[in-house]
C-alpha positions in Angstrom: 34.6 15.0 6.5 33.6 17.9 9.0 30.0 18.4 8.9 29.5 15.0 9.1 32.0 13.7 12.9 30.6 16.8 13.8 26.5 15.8 13.8 27.7 12.4 14.6 29.7 13.2 17.5 26.3 16.5 18.7 24.4 12.1 19.3 27.0 11.2 22.4 25.4 11.3 25.1 25.4 14.3 27.9 23.8 13.7 31.5 21.0 14.4 32.8 22.1 17.6 34.6 23.2 19.4 31.2 19.3 18.2 30.1 18.4 21.7 31.5 14.6 22.1 28.8 14.3 18.8 29.6 14.7 18.8 33.6 12.3 21.0 33.9 9.7 18.5 33.1 9.7 16.0 36.3 7.9 12.0 35.5 8.2 9.5 38.4 10.3 6.2 36.5 7.7 3.2 36.6 9.6 0.3 36.5 9.9 -0.2 33.1 12.2 2.7 33.1 14.6 2.0 35.5 14.7 -1.2 33.8 15.9 0.9 30.1 17.3 3.0 32.3 19.5 0.2 34.1 20.1 -1.8 31.1 21.6 1.6 29.1 24.5 2.7 31.8 25.4 -1.1 31.9 25.8 -0.4 28.0 27.3 2.8 28.3 29.9 0.4 31.0 30.9 -2.0 28.1 31.4 0.0 25.5 33.7 2.0 27.2 35.5 -0.8 28.9 36.6 -1.5 25.0 37.1 1.4 24.6 40.4 1.3 26.0 41.5 -1.8 23.5 43.7 -0.5 20.9 44.4 -1.1 17.3 42.5 -5.1 15.9 42.3 -5.7 19.4 39.1 -3.3 19.7 37.8 -4.0 16.8 37.1 -7.4 17.4 35.9 -7.3 20.8 33.2 -4.5 19.1 32.0 -7.2 16.3 32.0 -10.0 18.9 29.4 -8.0 21.2 27.6 -6.1 17.5 26.8 -9.6 16.5 25.8 -11.4 19.2 23.7 -8.2 20.5 20.6 -9.7 21.7 19.0 -6.6 23.5 22.9 -7.0 25.3 23.7 -4.0 24.3 21.1 -0.7 24.3 21.4 0.5 20.8 21.1 4.1 21.7 24.5 3.3 23.7 26.3 2.6 20.0 25.3 6.7 20.5 26.4 7.7 22.9 29.8 6.0 23.7 30.9 7.5 20.4 31.1 4.3 18.8 29.2 5.3 16.0 31.6 8.6 15.5 34.9 6.2 15.5 33.0 3.4 13.5 32.6 6.8 11.0 35.9 7.9 11.7 37.3 5.1 10.1 35.0 4.3 7.0 37.3 7.5 5.4 40.5 6.2 5.8 41.7 4.6 3.0 42.7 1.8 5.4 41.5 -1.7 3.6 41.7 -3.9 6.9 40.0 -1.8 9.6 37.6 -0.7 6.6 36.6 -3.8 6.6 35.9 -4.5 10.3 34.3 -1.5 9.6 32.0 -2.4 8.1 30.8 -6.0 9.2 30.1 -4.1 12.4 28.0 -1.4 11.0 26.7 -3.6 8.8 25.0 -5.3 12.3 24.1 -2.0 13.7 22.9 -0.4 10.9 19.4 -2.5 11.1 18.7 0.0 14.7 16.7 2.9 13.7 18.3 5.4 15.8 22.2 4.6 14.6 20.4 4.4 11.0 19.2 7.6 11.2 22.8 9.1 12.0 24.9 6.8 9.5 22.0 8.4 7.2 24.0 11.2 5.7 24.9 12.0 2.0 28.2 12.4 2.9 28.3 8.5 3.9 26.4 7.6 1.6 28.4 8.9 -0.8 31.9 7.1 0.9 29.7 3.1 1.0 28.6 3.4 -3.1 32.3 4.7 -4.4 33.5 1.4 -2.0 30.8 -0.8 -3.3 30.8 0.3 -7.1 34.8 -0.2 -6.8 35.9 -2.9 -8.9 38.7 -4.4 -6.5 36.9 -4.1 -3.0 36.9 -7.4 -1.6 33.2 -9.2 -1.8 32.4 -9.4 1.4 32.7 -5.6 1.8 30.3 -5.2 -1.3 27.8 -6.9 0.8 27.9 -5.2 4.1 28.2 -1.8 2.1 24.7 -2.6 -0.2 23.2 -4.1 3.2 24.3 -0.9 5.3 23.2 1.3 2.6 19.6 -0.4 1.8 18.7 1.0 5.5 19.8 4.1 5.3 18.3 5.6 2.2 15.2 6.6 3.5 16.8 9.1 5.9 18.9 10.8 2.7 16.6 13.5 1.9 17.5 15.6 -0.3 15.8 14.0 -3.3 18.1 16.2 -5.6 21.7 14.0 -4.0 19.2 10.6 -3.9 19.5 11.4 -7.5 23.2 12.3 -8.6 23.5 8.5 -6.9 25.1 6.1 -9.8 22.0 3.1 -11.1 24.2 1.3 -13.4 26.9 0.8 -12.0 26.0 -2.0 -8.9 26.4 -3.9 -12.0 29.8 -4.6 -10.9 28.7 -7.1 -8.2 29.6 -10.9 -8.1 25.4 -11.1 -7.6 24.1 -7.5 -8.8 20.6 -9.0 -8.3 21.2 -8.1 -4.4 21.2 -4.0 -4.9 17.2 -5.0 -5.4 16.3 -4.3 -2.0 18.7 -1.3 -1.7 16.5 0.0 -4.9 13.0 -0.8 -4.3 13.8 1.1 -0.4 15.4 4.1 -2.1 11.9 4.2 -4.3 9.7 3.8 -1.8 11.2 6.9 -0.2 12.2 9.5 -2.8 8.8 8.8 -5.0 9.3 11.3 -6.8 12.9 9.8 -8.0 14.5 10.3 -11.2 16.1 7.1 -12.2 12.7 5.1 -11.4 12.7 3.7 -15.4 16.5 3.0 -14.9 15.6 1.3 -11.7 13.1 -0.6 -12.9 15.2 -1.8 -15.8 18.1 -2.7 -13.4 16.1 -4.9 -11.4 14.2 -6.7 -14.5 17.9 -7.2 -16.3 19.5 -8.3 -13.3 17.5 -9.5 -10.5 16.1 -13.1 -10.9 12.2 -12.5 -9.6 12.6 -14.6 -6.8 9.4 -13.4 -3.4 12.3 -11.8 -2.1 12.8 -9.6 -5.2 8.7 -9.4 -6.0 8.2 -7.4 -1.8 10.6 -5.6 -2.9 9.0 -4.7 -5.4 5.4 -4.4 -3.4 7.0 -2.4 -1.8 8.2 0.6 -4.3 5.5 0.3 -6.7 2.5 1.2 -3.7 4.4 4.3 -2.8 4.6 5.6 -5.7 2.1 4.3 -8.7 -1.2 5.6 -6.7 0.7 9.1 -6.3 1.8 8.8 -10.0 -0.8 6.3 -11.8 1.2 7.4 -15.1 4.0 5.3 -13.6 2.0 2.4 -14.7 3.4 2.6 -18.5 6.9 2.1 -17.6 5.7 -1.2 -16.6 5.2 -2.5 -20.0 8.2 -0.3 -21.8 10.5 -1.7 -23.8 13.4 0.0 -22.1 12.1 -1.3 -18.7 11.9 -4.5 -20.0 13.8 -7.3 -20.9 12.3 -8.3 -24.7 10.1 -9.2 -25.9 8.6 -10.4 -21.8 7.9 -6.4 -20.4 8.2 -5.6 -16.1 4.7 -5.9 -15.8 4.5 -9.2 -17.6 7.7 -10.9 -14.5 6.1 -9.5 -11.9 3.4 -11.1 -12.5 3.4 -14.7 -12.7 6.3 -14.0 -10.1 3.6 -13.5 -7.2 2.7 -17.3 -5.9 -0.9 -18.5 -6.6 -1.3 -18.9 -2.5 0.3 -15.2 -1.7 -2.9 -13.5 -0.4 -0.8 -11.0 0.6 1.1 -10.0 -2.8 -2.4 -10.1 -4.4 -3.5 -7.4 -2.2 -0.3 -5.3 -2.8 -0.6 -6.1 -6.1 -4.3 -5.2 -6.2 -4.1 -1.9 -4.3 -0.7 -1.0 -6.8 -3.6 -0.9 -9.6 -6.3 0.8 -8.1 -5.3 5.0 -9.0 -4.3 3.7 -12.4 -7.5 1.3 -13.1 -10.6 3.9 -11.6 -8.5 7.0 -13.5 -8.2 5.9 -16.9 -4.8 5.8 -17.5 -6.0 3.5 -21.0 -3.6 4.7 -23.2 -1.4 1.0 -23.8 -3.9 -1.5 -23.6 -1.0 -4.9 -23.4 -1.5 -3.8 -19.2 -5.4 -5.7 -19.8 -4.2 -7.4 -21.8 -1.9 -9.0 -19.1 -4.0 -8.8 -16.3 -7.1 -10.8 -18.0 -4.5 -13.1 -19.8 -2.8 -13.8 -16.1 -6.7 -14.1 -14.8 -6.0 -11.8 -12.2 -9.6 -10.6 -11.7 -10.0 -14.2 -11.2 -7.9 -14.9 -8.6 -9.4 -11.3 -7.0 -12.6 -13.4 -6.9 -10.8 -16.4 -5.1 -9.1 -15.0 -2.5 -12.8 -12.8 -1.9 -14.5 -16.3 -1.0 -11.6 -18.0 0.5 -12.9 -18.3 4.7 -9.6 -18.4 5.3 -8.7 -15.0 3.4 -7.9 -12.2 6.0 -10.3 -9.0 5.5 -8.0 -6.7 4.6 -7.0 -9.1 1.2 -11.1 -9.2 1.0 -11.7 -6.1 1.2 -8.4 -5.4 -1.6 -10.2 -7.7 -3.9 -13.2 -6.8 -3.7 -12.6 -3.9 -4.4 -10.6 -4.5 -7.6 -13.4 -6.6 -9.3 -15.3 -2.3 -8.8 -12.3 -1.3 -10.2 -12.5 -3.8 -12.7 -16.1 -2.8 -13.5 -15.3 1.2 -13.4 -12.1 0.7 -16.1 -13.4 1.2 -19.9 -11.2 -1.4 -21.3 -12.1 -4.0 -18.1 -15.4 -3.5 -17.4 -16.6 -6.0 -20.5 -14.1 -8.3 -19.2 -15.7 -8.2 -15.7 -19.1 -8.0 -16.3 -18.5 -11.6 -18.9 -16.6 -13.2 -15.3 -19.3 -12.8 -13.1 -22.6 -15.2 -14.3 -25.8 -15.2 -12.5 -23.8 -17.9 -10.0 -21.3 -15.5 -8.4 -24.0 -13.1 -9.2 -26.2 -14.4 -6.6 -22.6 -15.1 -3.7 -21.7 -11.5 -4.5 -25.7 -10.9 -3.5 -25.6 -13.0 -0.4 -21.6 -11.9 1.0 -23.6 -8.1 2.1 -25.7 -9.3 5.3 -22.1 -10.1 6.7 -20.1 -7.6 5.2 -18.1 -4.5 6.4 -18.9 -1.3 5.6 -15.9 -1.5 2.9 -16.1 -4.7 1.5 -20.7 -3.2 1.3 -19.6 -0.8 -1.1 -18.1 -2.4 -3.0 -21.0 -5.0 -3.7 -23.5 -2.6 -3.9 -21.5 -1.0 -6.6 -20.7 -4.3 -8.0 -24.1 -5.6 -8.3 -25.6 -2.0 -10.0 -23.3 -2.8 -12.6 -24.6 -6.3 -13.0 -28.0 -5.7 -13.2 -27.7 -3.1 -15.5 -25.7 -5.4 -17.3 -27.9 -8.8 -16.7 -31.1 -6.7 -16.9 -35.0 -7.4 -15.8 -34.9 -10.9 -14.8 -31.4 -10.1 -12.5 -33.4 -7.1 -10.7 -36.4 -9.4 -9.6 -33.8 -12.6 -8.5 -32.2 -9.5 -6.3 -35.6 -8.2 -4.7 -35.8 -11.8 -4.3 -32.3 -12.5 -2.5 -33.3 -9.6 0.0 -31.6 -7.0 -1.7 -33.9 -4.0 -0.3 -33.4 -5.3 2.9 -29.7 -4.9 2.5 -30.6 -1.2 1.0 -32.4 -0.4 4.1 -29.3 -1.6 6.0 -27.0 1.3 4.6 -30.2 4.2 4.6 -28.4 6.1 7.1 -25.0 5.6 6.6 -25.0 6.0 2.7 -28.6 7.2 1.8 -26.7 8.5 -1.9 -26.1 4.6 -2.5 -29.5 3.7 -1.3 -31.7 5.9 -2.8 -29.6 5.7 -6.6 -30.7 1.4 -6.0 -34.0 2.3 -4.5 -34.1 4.9 -8.6 -33.1 1.3 -10.1 -34.8 -0.8 -9.2 -38.1 0.8 -9.6 -36.9 2.2 -13.2 -36.6 -1.4 -14.7 -39.9 -2.7 -12.6 -41.4 0.4 -14.0 -40.1 -0.2 -17.7 -41.3 -3.6 -17.4 -44.6 -3.4 -16.0 -44.5 -4.5 -12.4 -44.0 -1.0 -10.4 -47.7 -2.0 -8.6 -45.4 -5.2 -7.2 -42.5 -3.4 -6.3 -44.2 -1.5 -4.5 -45.7 -4.3 -2.8 -42.6 -5.2 -2.1 -41.0 -2.0 -1.5 -43.3 -1.3 1.7 -43.5 -4.0 3.4 -39.9 -2.8 4.9 -38.7 0.1 6.5 -36.8 2.1 4.0 -39.6 4.8 3.6 -39.7 5.2 7.1 -36.4 5.0 7.3 -35.3 7.7 4.7 -38.2 9.5 6.1 -35.8 9.8 9.6 -32.9 10.2 7.8 -34.0 13.0 6.1 -35.2 15.0 9.5 -31.3 14.0 10.4 -29.5 14.8 7.9 -27.2 17.8 7.6 -25.7 17.9 4.3 -27.6 19.6 1.3 -27.1 18.0 -1.2 -28.4 14.2 0.6 -31.6 16.3 1.9 -32.5 17.3 -1.3 -32.0 14.0 -2.7 -34.4 12.0 -0.4 -36.9 14.9 -0.5 -37.0 14.8 -3.9 -36.9 10.4 -4.2 -40.5 11.4 -1.9 -42.1 12.8 -3.5 -42.5 11.4 -6.3 -42.5 8.0 -4.8 -45.7 9.5 -3.1 -46.7 11.0 -5.5 -46.4 7.9 -7.8 -48.3 6.2 -5.1 -51.2 8.5 -5.9 -51.5 7.7 -9.4 -54.5 5.4 -10.6 -53.9 1.5 -11.1 -55.1 2.2 -14.2 -52.9 4.9 -15.8 -50.2 4.1 -18.2 -46.4 3.7 -16.1 -45.3 6.6 -16.3 -41.5 6.2 -14.9 -41.3 8.8 -12.4 -37.6 7.8 -11.0 -35.7 8.6 -14.1 -34.3 12.3 -12.7 -31.8 11.0 -10.1 -31.4 7.3 -11.3 -27.8 7.9 -10.7 -25.8 6.0 -13.8 -23.6 4.0 -12.1 -20.8 3.9 -15.1 -20.9 6.7 -14.3 -21.2 8.2 -10.7 -20.7 5.8 -8.2 -20.3 6.6 -4.3 -18.7 4.6 -1.9 -18.5 4.7 2.3 
């Protein structure tokens, strides 16, 4: 307690002349700075005047200000005037009536970052948790306390301390689901938490997966799963779900069809587990197929009103499904010839990140659909799109050209495809890229391709086809490249 008060008192306002270090730098204040400074001093005067009041009058007047504080009081003035210090002191006192008023006021103030940071101390959090989990406390105190906790938990940096905080005890709330946002913020700011599984179980047991809860789930899974992809398994663990429904099933079924942001978050969460082949739990993939996530990604990508970020995450998710050994077959079956054509046609007007995913998707589809798809891709202008990425992603361009040449050669159509290639600037652009490249690996790939291409050009037309393009024909299933 003494430490907390000492720390809070250290935040009390000091006159500019006391700050000798900052006083060495002289800045000419602009009009905005002057207005902010005036607002701060006006706020200080109001708060210092209130401090002259005693008992209930002080807290009632302060509550009136905080509940109606629409930029009327500079938040930092609550710290500098000593108001926060006084509130913290009363928080630790066992005076129920006063404590309820203090909690109500702090629930108004904790939304301000600078105040939440002051309150984000282990001792204060422990005091709030003790109040929240006490069955005899008033319901309004429980709601105010959990609201404060959800705003300050990210400022407590010691994971061991946070791991010592209770989980199941919050079920004593009148509505246990009210703790969901607190737990979500806890996991998002402490991804190493040992209470991950316990919190999943709590949320799944006590929360209705409404839009707010789903948003909270997005918040912490987006932080945790990319760092620890193996934790995706906890989402289908019996110990974290309501048998026979898993946490993941509840989560997937609760994202509204029109919630593009929600699906975009989901696709981001699933990226690392899919591409790193965390495939030990087949029920994950059955759920993704059953809930039509590839179809959802396709719809979002081709919706003209969809935001760029949503389109990028959606097309990358389809690419991730093709990379993943368990979802590749389903994804390839979904991408029929009509969808394949739409993907090719989408390349021209797409951003570089989206182009990367589209090219890799098309490579998988070419391999799956066979020679006819290569002919269709060339007919729809794939060579021009390949030429456009030379210099930006030359390795991918060479991979694509080598695959096209190999397939045309296998079907005794090498001369035909060479004619198409020679009618583009691909070879000239590759020569320019070779001259300008500072990347040794890239230069080697270009050089070897150009040598093979030119040697093959010198071959007699009546010679049997010898496929010179096997050496660097990268097998895209195992070696995808991105922008």
